C-alpha positions in Angstrom: -245.3 -84.4 21.4 -243.5 -84.6 25.0 -243.8 -81.4 27.5 -240.9 -80.7 29.3 -241.4 -77.7 32.1 -238.6 -75.4 32.8 -238.5 -73.3 36.2 -236.5 -70.4 35.6 -235.9 -68.3 32.4 -232.2 -67.8 32.9 -229.4 -68.8 31.1 -229.6 -72.6 32.0 -233.3 -72.5 31.4 -232.7 -71.0 27.9 -230.7 -72.8 27.3 -232.5 -76.1 28.2 -235.2 -74.8 26.2 -233.4 -74.4 22.9 -231.9 -77.7 23.4 -235.0 -79.3 24.2 -236.5 -77.5 21.0 -234.0 -78.9 18.6 -234.6 -82.7 20.1 -238.5 -81.9 18.8 -239.6 -81.6 22.7 -241.9 -78.6 23.7 -240.6 -76.3 26.5 -242.6 -74.4 28.5 -240.3 -71.8 30.3 -241.7 -70.5 33.3 -240.4 -67.2 34.9 -241.0 -65.6 38.0 -239.9 -62.3 37.0 -241.3 -60.1 33.8 -238.3 -60.9 31.8 -236.2 -63.8 31.0 -232.4 -63.6 30.8 -231.6 -63.5 34.7 -228.9 -62.0 35.9 -227.2 -61.8 32.2 -229.5 -59.1 31.8 -228.0 -56.8 34.2 -224.6 -57.1 32.9 -222.5 -54.9 30.7 -220.6 -56.4 27.5 -216.6 -56.0 28.8 -215.0 -55.9 25.3 -213.9 -52.3 23.7 -212.0 -53.2 21.0 -212.4 -56.9 21.0 -214.4 -59.8 22.7 -212.8 -60.6 25.9 -215.0 -63.6 26.8 -217.4 -62.3 29.3 -220.1 -64.3 28.1 -222.5 -61.9 28.1 -223.5 -61.6 24.6 -223.9 -65.6 24.7 -226.6 -65.2 27.2 -228.5 -62.1 25.7 -228.4 -63.8 22.1 -230.1 -66.7 23.1 -233.2 -64.6 25.0 -233.4 -62.7 21.7 -233.5 -66.3 20.1 -236.4 -67.7 22.6 -238.4 -64.9 22.5 -239.1 -65.3 18.8 -239.3 -68.9 18.7 -242.9 -70.6 18.4 -241.3 -73.8 19.4 -241.0 -72.6 23.3 -244.2 -71.9 25.3 -242.7 -68.9 27.7 -244.7 -67.8 30.9 -243.8 -65.1 32.8 -244.3 -63.3 35.9 -245.3 -66.7 37.3 -244.4 -69.1 39.8 -245.3 -72.8 41.2 -247.7 -73.1 43.4 -248.4 -77.0 43.4 -247.0 -80.2 41.6 -248.8 -83.5 41.1 -247.1 -86.9 39.5 -249.3 -88.9 38.3 -249.2 -91.8 35.9 -245.8 -90.8 35.1 -247.2 -87.1 33.9 -246.7 -83.9 36.2 -249.5 -81.1 36.6 -247.9 -78.0 37.7 -249.9 -75.1 39.2 -248.7 -71.7 38.6 -249.8 -68.2 39.8 -249.4 -65.2 37.9 -249.4 -61.2 38.0 -248.9 -59.0 35.5 -247.7 -55.4 36.2 -247.2 -53.7 32.6 -249.7 -54.2 30.0 -247.8 -54.9 26.7 -250.9 -54.2 24.8 -251.1 -50.8 26.2 -247.6 -49.5 26.8 -246.2 -47.3 24.3 -242.5 -47.7 25.4 -241.9 -44.0 26.3 -239.6 -44.6 29.1 -241.7 -42.4 31.4 -241.8 -45.1 33.9 -238.0 -46.2 33.5 -237.2 -42.4 34.6 -239.6 -42.0 37.1 -238.2 -45.1 39.3 -236.1 -43.7 41.8 -234.9 -47.8 42.6 -233.7 -49.4 39.5 -236.8 -51.6 39.8 -237.6 -51.0 35.8 -235.7 -52.6 33.0 -235.9 -52.1 29.3 -235.8 -55.7 27.7 -235.6 -55.7 23.9 -236.5 -58.9 22.0 -237.3 -59.9 18.4 -241.1 -59.3 19.2 -240.4 -55.5 20.3 -239.5 -53.5 23.4 -240.8 -54.2 26.8 -240.7 -52.7 30.5 -240.2 -54.8 33.0 -240.5 -54.3 36.7 -238.4 -56.2 39.3 -240.8 -56.9 42.3 -238.1 -57.9 44.8 -236.5 -54.4 44.5 -239.9 -52.1 43.6 -240.3 -49.9 46.7 -244.5 -50.4 46.3 -244.0 -53.2 48.3 -241.9 -51.6 50.6 -243.5 -47.7 50.9 -246.6 -47.7 48.5 -244.5 -46.1 45.8 -246.4 -45.5 43.0 -244.4 -43.2 41.1 -243.5 -45.7 37.5 -247.8 -45.8 37.6 -248.4 -41.6 37.9 -245.9 -41.2 35.1 -247.1 -43.9 32.7 -249.7 -41.4 30.2 -251.3 -44.8 29.0 -252.4 -46.0 32.6 -250.4 -49.6 31.8 -248.9 -50.2 34.9 -250.9 -51.6 37.7 -248.9 -51.8 41.0 -252.2 -53.9 42.7 -252.3 -56.6 39.6 -254.3 -59.5 40.2 -253.2 -63.0 40.4 -254.5 -65.5 38.2 -254.1 -69.3 38.0 -252.8 -71.5 35.4 -252.7 -74.9 35.0 -249.7 -76.9 32.7 -249.0 -80.6 32.3 -245.6 -82.1 31.4 -243.8 -85.2 31.2 -240.4 -83.9 32.8 -239.0 -81.0 34.6 -236.1 -79.2 34.7 -235.2 -76.5 37.8 -232.9 -73.7 36.8 -234.3 -71.1 39.1 -230.6 -69.7 39.6 -229.1 -67.7 42.8 -229.0 -64.3 44.2 -226.6 -62.2 44.8 -225.3 -61.4 48.3 -226.5 -58.4 50.2 -223.8 -56.5 51.3 -225.9 -54.3 53.6 -225.7 -57.6 56.3 -221.9 -56.9 56.3 -222.4 -53.3 58.3 -218.5 -52.8 58.4 -218.3 -52.6 54.6 -220.7 -49.2 54.7 -222.8 -50.4 51.9 -225.8 -48.1 52.0 -224.4 -46.0 55.0 -221.0 -44.5 52.9 -221.7 -42.6 49.5 -219.5 -44.2 47.0 -219.7 -47.9 48.0 -221.7 -49.8 45.4 -221.9 -53.5 44.4 -220.4 -54.9 41.8 -223.5 -55.4 39.6 -224.2 -52.0 40.2 -221.6 -51.2 38.3 -222.1 -53.4 35.7 -225.5 -52.2 35.4 -224.5 -48.8 35.5 -222.0 -49.3 32.2 -224.4 -51.1 30.5 -227.3 -49.0 30.4 -225.0 -45.5 31.1 -226.9 -44.3 33.8 -225.6 -41.6 36.7 -223.1 -43.8 37.6 -221.9 -45.5 34.1 -221.5 -41.9 33.0 -219.2 -41.2 35.9 -216.8 -44.3 35.6 -216.6 -43.9 31.8 -215.6 -40.0 32.4 -212.8 -40.7 34.7 -214.5 -39.0 37.5 -213.9 -41.6 40.2 -210.3 -41.0 39.6 -209.4 -43.9 42.1 -211.3 -47.0 42.6 -211.1 -50.0 44.9 -212.4 -53.8 44.6 -213.1 -55.6 47.6 -213.1 -59.3 46.7 -214.9 -62.1 48.3 -217.7 -60.1 49.8 -220.5 -62.8 50.8 -218.4 -65.7 49.7 -216.1 -67.7 52.3 -217.2 -65.9 55.2 -218.8 -68.1 57.8 -220.0 -65.5 59.6 -223.1 -65.3 56.8 -223.2 -69.1 56.2 -221.9 -68.5 52.7 -218.7 -71.4 53.3 -218.2 -71.2 49.4 -215.9 -69.4 46.8 -218.4 -68.0 44.1 -216.2 -68.3 41.3 -216.9 -66.1 39.2 -216.2 -62.7 41.2 -212.4 -62.7 40.3 -213.5 -63.2 36.3 -216.3 -60.6 36.3 -214.5 -57.9 38.6 -211.0 -58.2 36.6 -212.8 -57.5 33.1 -215.1 -54.7 34.7 -211.7 -53.3 35.7 -210.1 -53.5 32.8 -213.5 -52.0 30.7 -212.8 -49.1 33.1 -209.4 -48.8 32.3 -210.2 -49.2 28.9 -212.7 -46.5 29.0 -210.6 -44.1 31.4 -206.7 -44.9 31.2 -205.9 -42.4 34.2 -208.0 -44.1 36.4 -206.8 -46.2 39.4 -207.5 -49.2 40.0 -206.5 -51.1 43.4 -208.0 -54.6 44.4 -208.0 -56.5 48.0 -208.1 -60.0 48.1 -207.8 -63.1 50.3 -206.8 -65.6 47.2 -207.0 -64.8 43.1 -208.7 -67.1 41.8 -209.0 -66.6 38.2 -211.0 -69.2 35.9 -209.5 -68.5 32.9 -205.8 -67.7 31.4 -205.8 -64.2 30.6 -207.7 -62.9 34.0 -204.1 -63.3 36.6 -204.6 -60.0 38.2 -200.8 -60.1 39.6 -199.2 -60.0 36.1 -201.8 -57.5 35.2 -201.0 -55.3 38.3 -197.2 -56.1 37.2 -197.4 -54.6 34.0 -200.5 -52.2 33.7 -200.0 -48.6 35.3 -202.2 -47.6 37.9 -203.4 -50.9 38.9 -202.4 -52.1 42.3 -203.2 -55.8 43.8 -203.1 -55.8 47.7 -203.6 -59.5 49.6 -205.5 -58.2 52.5 -209.2 -58.4 53.5 -210.4 -54.4 54.4 -211.7 -54.7 58.2 -214.0 -51.3 57.5 -215.0 -48.7 55.3 -216.5 -45.3 56.5 -217.1 -41.7 55.3 -213.7 -39.6 55.4 -213.5 -36.3 56.4 -213.6 -35.0 52.7 -216.9 -37.3 52.6 -215.4 -40.0 50.4 -215.0 -43.8 51.2 -212.2 -44.6 53.9 -211.2 -48.3 53.6 -209.0 -49.6 56.9 -207.2 -52.8 55.7 -203.8 -54.3 57.1 -200.7 -54.8 54.9 -199.3 -58.1 54.0 -196.6 -59.4 56.1 -197.6 -57.5 59.4 -196.3 -54.0 58.2 -199.3 -52.6 59.8 -202.9 -51.3 59.3 -203.5 -48.5 56.8 -206.3 -46.0 56.3 -206.7 -45.0 52.2 -209.3 -42.9 51.0 -211.1 -43.7 47.4 -213.4 -42.0 45.2 -215.6 -45.2 44.5 -215.3 -48.8 46.5 -217.0 -51.7 44.3 -218.0 -54.9 46.6 -217.7 -57.8 44.6 -220.7 -59.8 45.6 -220.9 -63.5 45.7 -224.0 -65.8 44.9 -226.0 -66.9 47.9 -228.9 -69.6 47.1 -232.0 -68.4 46.0 -234.6 -67.8 48.9 -237.2 -69.5 46.8 -235.1 -72.7 47.2 -236.9 -74.1 50.3 -240.2 -73.6 48.5 -239.6 -75.3 45.1 -237.5 -78.3 47.4 -241.1 -78.9 49.6 -243.0 -79.0 46.4 -240.9 -80.8 44.4 -240.1 -83.4 47.0 -236.2 -82.5 46.9 -233.5 -82.0 49.1 -230.9 -79.2 49.6 -227.1 -79.3 50.3 -225.7 -77.9 53.3 -225.1 -74.7 51.5 -228.6 -74.2 50.7 -228.3 -75.2 47.1 -229.9 -78.2 45.1 -228.1 -81.4 44.4 -227.6 -81.8 40.8 -225.4 -84.9 41.2 -224.8 -88.1 43.1 -227.6 -90.2 45.0 -230.4 -87.4 45.4 -230.1 -86.1 42.0 -230.1 -89.7 40.2 -233.4 -90.2 42.6 -235.5 -87.4 41.1 -233.7 -87.7 37.4 -235.2 -91.2 37.7 -238.6 -89.6 37.8 -237.8 -86.9 35.3 -236.3 -83.9 37.3 -233.4 -82.8 36.7 -231.5 -79.5 38.5 -228.8 -77.4 36.3 -227.4 -73.8 36.8 -226.7 -71.5 39.6 -229.5 -73.1 41.6 -227.2 -75.7 42.0 -224.1 -73.8 43.1 -222.1 -70.9 41.8 -221.4 -70.9 38.2 -220.4 -68.8 35.6 -222.5 -67.9 32.4 -220.5 -70.5 30.4 -221.0 -73.0 32.8 -224.8 -72.4 33.4 -225.3 -72.6 29.5 -223.5 -75.4 29.4 -225.8 -77.2 32.2 -228.9 -76.4 30.9 -227.9 -78.1 27.6 -226.3 -81.2 29.7 -230.1 -81.1 31.8 -232.0 -81.0 28.2 -229.8 -84.0 27.4 -230.5 -85.9 30.4 -234.4 -85.3 30.5 -234.4 -86.8 25.8 -232.7 -89.8 28.0 -235.6 -89.8 30.6 -238.2 -89.1 28.0 -236.6 -91.8 25.3 -236.5 -94.6 28.2 -240.2 -94.7 29.2 -241.1 -95.8 25.5 
């Protein structure tokens, strides 16, 4: 049986793994973080009375299937260190470090309560509940924080976990390492991390999904006036982010509709350059004209600062040169775009691939075909911005390409 190494356990990676398993191959799913599922783990279902096609369940349902599959080998907390190709096969060297011992953990949740940086996620799979620590968000690497470790009564958390080396062999490779959200603190004018009440769209998603303090406030209607600022970290040459991230309009509008469903009295404002909906039902201008308490303003805010009453104040120009306005809100939500993973260059160098001018991998064209002839396929948001549905489809397409390659070798 041919083995296929899949780098990345997000929506694309797990979709590829499931398709390969159906084809009769043996997928080896390697995920850098402690949990498979990727960004979808942090997203909230946007439906209240009926499905609104936000596709979050499309990803989370597949996570549960992969977690309970005997055909798919999953290696978490691991990253690719070296790759060799000999006689048409690949030998991958992986390094692995595990911070939470699942054998000792009693799932009490005290670590999650103790973490002030929201770095710990509760992950539910068919075989049980797990707590995962996001090392990139964890404060231990910055200031030596050990709150979660101290809070654990079983001593199941080792923040200094030693690395071990693993070697796996595969006949083909799918690279699906995903992307990262833009860090809005890079744009100081918008006040993220400085002005209270300025949050990202992902933080709102996470808050509503987990019903943490932010989520409970939103659901209760306490931020009675909310503004969404679109294209934060997208279509902005100042940060090298020339591309439209494609998904921000779709997801921010679905979040806004969810907020209105939970708290009808909440006032919602959108500021945007161009509205680019992926689906017919995501027409902001139509919604704003029909829904009470919803505004759509075509403007790009120049600054967000703290007002005299402690609330965030947004300065923006009215369309048609009608002047500059300063308006206070209870909550300002920055709809952050997708940026290339910081690991792209490292993976590209290890595999022998090239990146496009935007920092993403090539998934089509001559560069992609050259590597596909060697059994290496790129898919998902590591090759450019995509929503969950498109990422899932690309995973299945990547699996089909690998199938064609492997069958062609015989």
